[in-house]
N, C-alpha and C positions, 0 to 999 in steps of 0.2 A: 368283749375282750379288750383290754387296754394295751395298745401297742406302743405306748409312750416309752421313750428311752429314759434311762436314769438322768441323762443330761436334761431332758425336758422336765422330768419330775422334780429336779432340783431347782428349776427356774431358769434354765438356759444359761447363757453367758453370765448374767448377773449372779445367779445362784452358785455357779461353779467358782466364780471369782470370790464370792463371800466365803465359801468353804475353804478355799486356799488361804485367804487372808486370816480367817479364824484359826486354821491349822497352824500357820506360822506365828501368829500372835501367841498362841499357847506355847509353842516351842520356845519362843523368845522369853516368855514370862515365868514358866513353871520350873522351879529348881529340880523337880523330880525327873526332868527329861534332859538334864544338862549333858549327858553323854552323847545323845543324838544331836543336840544343838552344837556341840563341839566339832562335829563332822562337817559343819557348814561354815561358810565365810562369815566375817563379822557382819556384813550387810546381807540380809536375806532377800533383797530385791530380785536378784537373778534367779534364786531358787523359787520364789513366788511366781515369777513370770513363766519359768519353764514348767513348773507343776501345773499351772493353769493351762498352758498349751497342751501338755500331755493329757490331763484329765478331760479336757474338752473332747478329744477323740475317744479316749478310753471309756468314757461314759456314754458314748453314742452320738455326740455332737460333731461339729466340724473337726476334721483331723489336722488341727493347726500345728501340732508338733511335727508331724510327718512332712507337712508342706514346707516347714521352715528348716528342719534339721535332718530329715530322712527318717528311716526306721529307728524307733527308740532304743533298741538293743539295751534294755534296762539293766540287765545283769552286767553286761560288759561296761557300761558307763559308770556303774557303781563299784567296780572292782578296785579303784584306787582308794576306796574308803573301807576301813575295817568294820564290817557290819556283823555283829554277833546277835544272839537272842535278846540281849539287853537293849541294844540299839533298835532292833525290830520292835520290841515291846514298847519302848518309849515312843517310837514313831506312831505305833498304833494308838497309844494313849492320847497323843495329840489329835489324831484323826477322830477317835471316839468323842473327845471333848468338842471338837469342831462340829461334828454331826449333831451332837446333843444340843449345842448352842442354836442350831438352825431349826430345831423342833420339827423335823421332817417326819413323815409317816414311818411308823415303827417297822413295818414290813420292809420298806425300802432301806431303812437304816440297817436292819439285820443283814439284808442281802449285800449291801455295800460293804459293811464291815467284814463279812466273810470273804468277799472278793479282794478287799484291801489286805486282809490278813494273809491270804494265799500269795499275793504278789509280794508283800513285805517279807514273808518267809523265804520266798525264792531269792530275795536279794542278799540273804545271809551268805557271807563268804569267809567267815572266821569262826574257828571252833570256840566253843564256850569255855573249854578248859585246855590250857596249854600243857603239854607234857613237861615233866621236870627231868633234867639231866641227872640229878642226884638220886633219883629213885632206883631201887634195884629192878632189873628187868626180868628176873627169874630165869631159871634154867642154867 
């Protein structure tokens, strides 16, 4: 039985850093993910650093984010940003491309994508369709 963590299976610190760099490189370069890119600062350096710190612990390695910033409170920290299904899907597109770039084991990739998808879906804080004041309400 293999008890290696996803952190170890990705290659430890170097592998997680590579994943984060590739993730944000795609976000910065792909026009199809412009909406999620617009939620970030002009420079992605701070986002890269924080995602690395978070993923380190989330993937079973050193809990660097917690050591530095305390409990992640992901949803609370993302509330200032309007995250709908489109932003979630664009974020996931970047992560899928980053994982594909790394040519990791398919089973691990499938498990990671499912975990990322559940977390990304939990970050949604904006309805996909806004109600219109000019529509009849019926009744």
